[in-house]
ZALUMDREN-827497 format. One record per residue: residue number from 1; x, y, z of N, C-alpha, C in turn. Coordinates in steps of 0.2 Angstrom, whole numbers, m for minus. Example, Ala and Ser with C-alpha at 12.3 -4.5 7.8 and 13.67 -1.06 7.14 Angstrom:
# ZALUMDREN-827497
SITE  resi  neast  nnorth    nup  caeast  canorth   caup  ceast  cnorth    cup
SITE     1     66     m28     39      62      m22     39     66     m16     39
SITE     2     64     m11     35      68       m5     36     64       0     39
# end
This chain:
# ZALUMDREN-827497
SITE  resi  neast  nnorth    nup  caeast  canorth   caup  ceast  cnorth    cup
SITE     1      4      m6      0       0        0      0      4       6      0
SITE     2      3      11     m5       7       17     m5      6      22      0
SITE     3     11      26      2      10       31      7      5      36      4
SITE     4      1      39      8      m3       45      6      1      51      8
SITE     5      3      55      2       7       61      3      3      67      5
SITE     6     m4      67      3      m8       73      5    m15      70      6
SITE     7    m19      73     11     m26       71     12    m30      77     14
SITE     8    m35      78     11     m40       83     14    m46      80     16
SITE     9    m49      81     22     m54       78     25    m60      83     27
SITE    10    m65      82     23     m71       86     24    m70      94     25
SITE    11    m66      96     20     m64      103     20    m69     108     17
SITE    12    m70     113     20     m74      119     17    m71     125     18
SITE    13    m72     130     13     m69      136     13    m74     141      9
SITE    14    m75     147     13     m79      152     10    m75     159     10
SITE    15    m77     163      5     m74      170      5    m79     175      6
SITE    16    m77     181      9     m82      187      9    m81     191      3
SITE    17    m86     193     m1     m86      198     m6    m91     203     m4
SITE    18    m89     208     m1     m94      213      2    m98     210      7
SITE    19   m104     211      6    m109      208     11   m111     201     10
SITE    20   m108     198      4    m110      191      2   m104     186      4
SITE    21   m106     180      6    m102      175      7   m102     170      2
SITE    22    m96     169     m1     m96      164     m7    m92     158     m5
SITE    23    m96     152     m6     m93      146     m4    m88     143    m10
SITE    24    m82     142     m8     m77      140    m13    m76     132    m13
SITE    25    m76     130     m7     m76      122     m6    m81     120     m1
SITE    26    m84     114     m3     m90      112      2    m89     105      3
SITE    27    m86     103      9     m85       96     12    m81      92      7
SITE    28    m76      94      5     m71       91      0    m67      86      4
SITE    29    m66      80      2     m61       75      4    m58      72     m2
SITE    30    m51      71     m1     m47       69     m7    m40      66     m4
SITE    31    m38      61     m7     m31       58     m5    m27      58    m11
SITE    32    m20      59    m11     m16       58    m16    m10      54    m13
SITE    33     m9      48    m17      m4       43    m15      3      45    m18
SITE    34      8      42    m15      15       43    m17     16      42    m25
SITE    35     19      46    m28      21       45    m35     14      44    m40
SITE    36      9      47    m37       3       47    m41      2      53    m45
SITE    37     m1      53    m51      m2       59    m55     m9      60    m55
SITE    38    m12      66    m52     m19       67    m51    m20      74    m54
SITE    39    m26      74    m59     m28       80    m62    m34      83    m58
SITE    40    m35      89    m57     m41       92    m54    m44      96    m60
SITE    41    m50      93    m62     m53       96    m68    m59     100    m66
SITE    42    m61     105    m70     m67      108    m69    m67     115    m72
SITE    43    m73     119    m73     m73      125    m76    m69     130    m71
SITE    44    m68     136    m74     m65      142    m70    m70     143    m64
SITE    45    m68     144    m58     m72      146    m52    m75     140    m49
SITE    46    m73     134    m51     m76      128    m48    m73     126    m41
SITE    47    m67     129    m40     m63      127    m33    m57     124    m34
SITE    48    m54     123    m40     m48      119    m41    m42     123    m38
SITE    49    m42     129    m39     m36      133    m37    m36     133    m29
SITE    50    m42     134    m26     m43      135    m19    m41     128    m16
SITE    51    m43     123    m19     m41      116    m16    m33     115    m16
SITE    52    m30     118    m22     m23      118    m22    m20     122    m16
SITE    53    m23     128    m15     m20      132    m10    m21     129     m3
SITE    54    m27     125     m2     m27      122      5    m22     116      6
SITE    55    m21     112      0     m16      107      1     m9     110      1
SITE    56     m8     116     m2      m1      119     m2      0     123      5
SITE    57     m5     123      9      m4      127     15     m3     134     14
SITE    58     m6     137      8      m6      144      7    m12     147     10
SITE    59    m17     144     12     m23      146     15    m26     141     19
SITE    60    m30     143     24     m32      138     29    m40     137     28
SITE    61    m42     131     29     m49      129     28    m53     132     34
SITE    62    m60     134     32     m64      136     38    m66     130     42
SITE    63    m66     124     39     m68      118     42    m65     112     39
SITE    64    m64     106     43     m60      101     40    m53     101     41
SITE    65    m49      96     39     m42       95     40    m38      94     34
SITE    66    m32      96     34     m27       95     28    m21      91     32
SITE    67    m19      86     28     m14       82     31     m8      81     25
SITE    68     m2      82     27       4       81     23      8      75     26
SITE    69      9      70     22      13       64     24     11      62     31
SITE    70      4      61     32       1       59     38      2      64     44
SITE    71      3      70     43       4       75     48     m1      81     47
SITE    72     m5      82     52     m11       87     52     m8      94     52
SITE    73    m10      98     48      m8      105     47    m12     110     51
SITE    74    m17     108     54     m22      112     57    m19     116     63
SITE    75    m15     113     67     m12      117     73     m5     120     72
SITE    76     m3     120     66       4      122     65      4     130     65
SITE    77     10     132     67      11      140     67     13     141     60
SITE    78     12     148     58      14      150     51     21     148     50
SITE    79     26     149     55      33      147     53     33     139     52
SITE    80     30     135     56      30      128     55     27     126     48
SITE    81     22     130     46      19      128     39     23     130     34
SITE    82     27     136     35      32      137     29     37     132     29
SITE    83     40     129     35      45      124     34     42     118     31
SITE    84     36     116     33      33      110     30     32     111     22
SITE    85     30     117     20      29      118     13     36     117      9
SITE    86     41     120     12      48      120     10     51     113      9
SITE    87     49     109     14      52      102     15     48      97     10
SITE    88     41      98     10      36       93      8     34      94      1
SITE    89     33     101     m1      30      103     m7     34     106    m12
SITE    90     32     105    m19      35      110    m24     29     113    m27
SITE    91     30     119    m30      25      123    m34     27     124    m41
SITE    92     22     124    m45      23      126    m52     17     130    m54
SITE    93     18     136    m57      13      140    m59     12     141    m66
SITE    94      7     143    m69       6      144    m76     10     150    m79
SITE    95     11     155    m74      15      161    m76     23     160    m75
SITE    96     25     154    m73      32      152    m71     34     155    m65
SITE    97     33     161    m63      35      165    m57     42     164    m56
SITE    98     46     165    m61      54      165    m60     56     173    m59
SITE    99     61     173    m55      64      180    m54     68     182    m60
SITE   100     66     188    m63      68      189    m70     76     191    m70
SITE   101     78     194    m64      85      196    m63     90     190    m62
SITE   102     87     184    m60      91      178    m58     92     174    m64
SITE   103     98     170    m65      98      165    m70     94     159    m68
SITE   104     93     154    m73      90      148    m72     93     145    m66
SITE   105     99     144    m65     103      141    m60    101     144    m53
SITE   106    101     151    m53     100      155    m47     92     154    m45
SITE   107     88     154    m50      81      153    m48     79     146    m45
SITE   108     83     141    m47      82      134    m45     85     134    m38
SITE   109     91     137    m37      94      137    m31     91     140    m25
SITE   110     86     145    m26      83      149    m21     80     145    m15
SITE   111     76     140    m17      73      136    m11     78     133     m7
SITE   112     84     131    m10      89      128     m6     93     133     m1
SITE   113     93     139     m4      96      144      1     91     145      7
SITE   114     85     145      5      80      146     11     80     140     16
SITE   115     82     134     13      82      129     18     89     128     21
SITE   116     94     132     19     100      132     23    105     126     20
SITE   117    104     124     14     107      118     12    115     120     11
SITE   118    120     116     13     127      118     12    128     120      4
SITE   119    133     124      3     134      127     m4    136     122     m9
SITE   120    140     117     m7     142      112    m12    136     107    m14
SITE   121    133     105     m9     127      101    m10    122     105    m14
SITE   122    121     111    m13     116      115    m16    118     115    m24
SITE   123    124     117    m25     127      118    m32    126     111    m36
SITE   124    128     106    m32     127       99    m36    120      97    m37
SITE   125    115      99    m32     108       97    m33    105     101    m39
SITE   126    107     108    m39     104      112    m44    107     110    m51
SITE   127    113     108    m52     116      106    m58    113     100    m60
SITE   128    112      95    m56     109       88    m57    102      89    m60
SITE   129     97      93    m56      90       93    m58     90      97    m65
SITE   130     94     103    m66      93      106    m72     96     102    m78
SITE   131    101      98    m77     103       93    m82     97      88    m84
SITE   132     94      86    m78      88       81    m79     82      84    m83
SITE   133     81      90    m83      76       93    m87     78      96    m93
SITE   134     84      94    m95      87       96   m102     90     103   m103
SITE   135     92     106    m97      94      113    m97    101     114    m95
SITE   136    105     109    m96     112      109    m93    116     115    m97
SITE   137    114     116   m104     118      121   m108    115     128   m107
SITE   138    110     129   m103     107      135   m103    106     137    m95
SITE   139    109     134    m91     108      135    m84    110     142    m81
SITE   140    114     146    m85     116      152    m83    113     158    m87
SITE   141    108     156    m90     104      161    m94     98     164    m90
SITE   142     96     170    m91      90      173    m87     84     171    m91
SITE   143     78     171    m87      72      169    m90     70     173    m97
SITE   144     72     179    m98      70      182   m104     75     180   m110
SITE   145     80     175   m108      84      172   m114     82     165   m115
SITE   146     76     163   m112      73      156   m113     66     156   m116
SITE   147     65     151   m119      58      150   m122     53     149   m117
SITE   148     46     149   m118      41      147   m113     42     140   m111
SITE   149     43     135   m115      44      129   m112     50     128   m108
SITE   150     56     131   m110      62      131   m106     61     134    m99
SITE   151     57     140    m99      55      143    m92     51     138    m88
SITE   152     46     135    m91      42      130    m87     47     124    m84
SITE   153     52     122    m88      56      117    m86     60     120    m80
SITE   154     62     126    m80      66      129    m74     61     129    m68
SITE   155     55     131    m69      50      131    m64     49     124    m61
SITE   156     49     119    m65      48      112    m63     55     110    m59
SITE   157     60     112    m62      67      110    m58     67     113    m51
SITE   158     65     119    m51      64      123    m44     60     119    m40
SITE   159     54     117    m42      49      113    m38     52     107    m35
SITE   160     57     104    m39      59       97    m37     66      97    m33
SITE   161     69     103    m33      76      103    m31     76     101    m23
SITE   162     71     103    m19      71      101    m12     68      94    m11
SITE   163     67      90    m17      65       83    m16     59      82    m12
SITE   164     53      86    m15      47       85    m11     44      79    m13
SITE   165     39      77     m8      34       71    m10     29      73    m15
SITE   166     27      79    m15      21       81    m19     23      88    m23
SITE   167     21      88    m29      22       95    m33     15      97    m35
SITE   168     13     103    m33       6      106    m35      7     111    m41
SITE   169      3     109    m46       4      113    m52     m3     116    m54
SITE   170     m3     123    m55      m9      126    m57     m9     128    m64
SITE   171    m13     125    m69     m13      126    m76     m6     127    m79
SITE   172     m2     122    m78       5      122    m80      6     123    m88
SITE   173      1     121    m92       2      121    m99     m2     127   m102
SITE   174     m5     131    m98      m9      136   m101     m6     141   m106
SITE   175      0     142   m105       4      147   m109      9     144   m114
SITE   176      8     137   m115      12      134   m119      9     131   m126
SITE   177     12     130   m131       9      127   m137      9     120   m136
SITE   178      5     116   m141       4      109   m140     10     105   m140
SITE   179     15     107   m144      21      103   m144     25     104   m138
SITE   180     26     110   m135      29      111   m129     26     108   m123
SITE   181     19     108   m123      15      105   m118     16      98   m118
SITE   182     16      94   m123      18       87   m124     25      86   m121
SITE   183     29      90   m122      36       89   m119     36      90   m112
SITE   184     33      95   m109      32       95   m102     29      89    m99
SITE   185     24      87   m102      20       81    m99     25      75    m99
SITE   186     28      74   m105      33       68   m105     38      69    m99
SITE   187     40      75    m98      45       76    m92     42      75    m86
SITE   188     36      77    m84      32       75    m78     32      68    m77
SITE   189     31      64    m82      31       56    m81     38      54    m80
SITE   190     43      56    m83      50       54    m82     52      56    m75
SITE   191     50      62    m72      52       64    m66     48      60    m60
SITE   192     42      59    m62      38       55    m57     42      48    m56
SITE   193     44      45    m61      47       38    m61     54      39    m58
SITE   194     58      44    m59      65       45    m56     65      47    m49
SITE   195     60      52    m47      60       54    m40     55      52    m36
SITE   196     50      48    m38      45       45    m35     41      50    m31
SITE   197     40      56    m35      36       62    m33     29      61    m36
SITE   198     24      63    m32      17       64    m34     16      71    m37
SITE   199     11      72    m42       9       78    m45      2      79    m44
SITE   200      0      84    m42      m7       86    m42     m8      92    m46
SITE   201    m12      92    m52     m12       97    m57    m19      99    m58
SITE   202    m20     106    m57     m26      109    m59    m26     111    m66
SITE   203    m31     108    m70     m31      110    m77    m37     108    m81
SITE   204    m39     111    m86     m45      109    m90    m42     107    m97
SITE   205    m35     107    m98     m32      105   m104    m33      97   m105
SITE   206    m37      95   m111     m38       88   m112    m31      84   m113
SITE   207    m26      87   m115     m19       84   m116    m17      82   m109
SITE   208    m18      87   m104     m15       85    m97    m19      80    m94
SITE   209    m26      80    m95     m30       75    m92    m29      68    m94
SITE   210    m28      68   m101     m26       61   m104    m20      58   m101
SITE   211    m15      62    m99      m9       59    m97     m8      58    m89
SITE   212    m14      59    m85     m13       58    m78    m16      51    m77
SITE   213    m14      49    m70     m17       42    m68    m24      43    m66
SITE   214    m26      49    m64     m33       49    m61    m35      56    m62
SITE   215    m42      57    m64     m45       64    m65    m50      65    m59
SITE   216    m50      70    m56     m55       72    m51    m58      78    m53
SITE   217    m65      78    m54     m69       83    m57    m72      87    m51
SITE   218    m71      94    m51     m73       98    m46    m78     103    m49
SITE   219    m84     104    m46     m89      108    m49    m93     112    m43
SITE   220    m93     118    m43     m97      122    m38    m94     120    m31
SITE   221    m87     119    m30     m84      118    m24    m85     111    m21
SITE   222    m87     106    m25     m88      100    m23    m84      95    m28
SITE   223    m82      89    m26     m80       84    m30    m86      80    m33
SITE   224    m87      80    m39     m92       77    m42    m90      70    m46
SITE   225    m84      69    m47     m82       63    m50    m74      62    m48
SITE   226    m72      56    m48     m66       54    m46    m64      47    m48
SITE   227    m60      46    m54     m59       40    m57    m53      39    m61
SITE   228    m50      33    m62     m44       33    m66    m45      36    m73
SITE   229    m40      37    m76     m41       41    m83    m44      37    m88
SITE   230    m43      30    m88     m46       26    m94    m54      26    m92
SITE   231    m56      26    m86     m63       26    m84    m66      33    m85
SITE   232    m62      38    m84     m64       45    m85    m66      46    m93
SITE   233    m61      43    m97     m62       44   m104    m69      41   m106
SITE   234    m70      35   m104     m76       31   m105    m82      35   m103
SITE   235    m82      38    m97     m87       41    m94    m89      48    m99
SITE   236    m84      51   m101     m85       57   m105    m88      55   m112
SITE   237    m86      50   m115     m89       48   m121    m96      46   m120
SITE   238    m97      42   m115    m104       40   m114   m109      47   m112
SITE   239   m106      52   m109    m110       58   m107   m111      62   m113
SITE   240   m107      61   m119    m108       65   m125   m113      61   m130
SITE   241   m114      55   m128    m118       51   m133   m125      53   m133
# end
């Protein structure tokens, strides 16, 4: 039985918009296993990003619990949550979120500096992961000297350099063409196999959904479907018939 790297149990979250309370998540429960590729699918505003934020400890639920590697996050201080994020999680965003004045190497190194990793180990790890994502020849270039696909590879390398159990990705192919997207998805599979890392990806891109192990459909703040990809395809075809 594989370790559960993330679990949300009966999580609810609402936001205030003026005098109105808007529910973003309603009694959501979800597990992600080690080395599992899981997609969160659903329309804009369905709650996908909010769920990523809960699992990423970037926001706190109003009710329910979030667990990372069997550790509850509900009673942790802000400092402890930051440490847990740094140790356990990697993040990939659709806009890459690279520091424009830093090289690819320096962008990837940044989480290791925050973690206090010794300098030689840090340099070795950064060089290794950038080589693994195919950027050994471009590691000293700044983001504006890289293509969109190369910048996304830098972002993935940065997410992996601390050797997390889980990478959270929010629409990681939204700004990429189809050929580049396919290359990024190939890389995700290779890195999952090499590093035994799980990926939880929020996306409505059918290319992404088709390459995951499991698709979880979110609508109006609730999980309305959760099934392996081959079953999700069959369900979608039957639904259109």
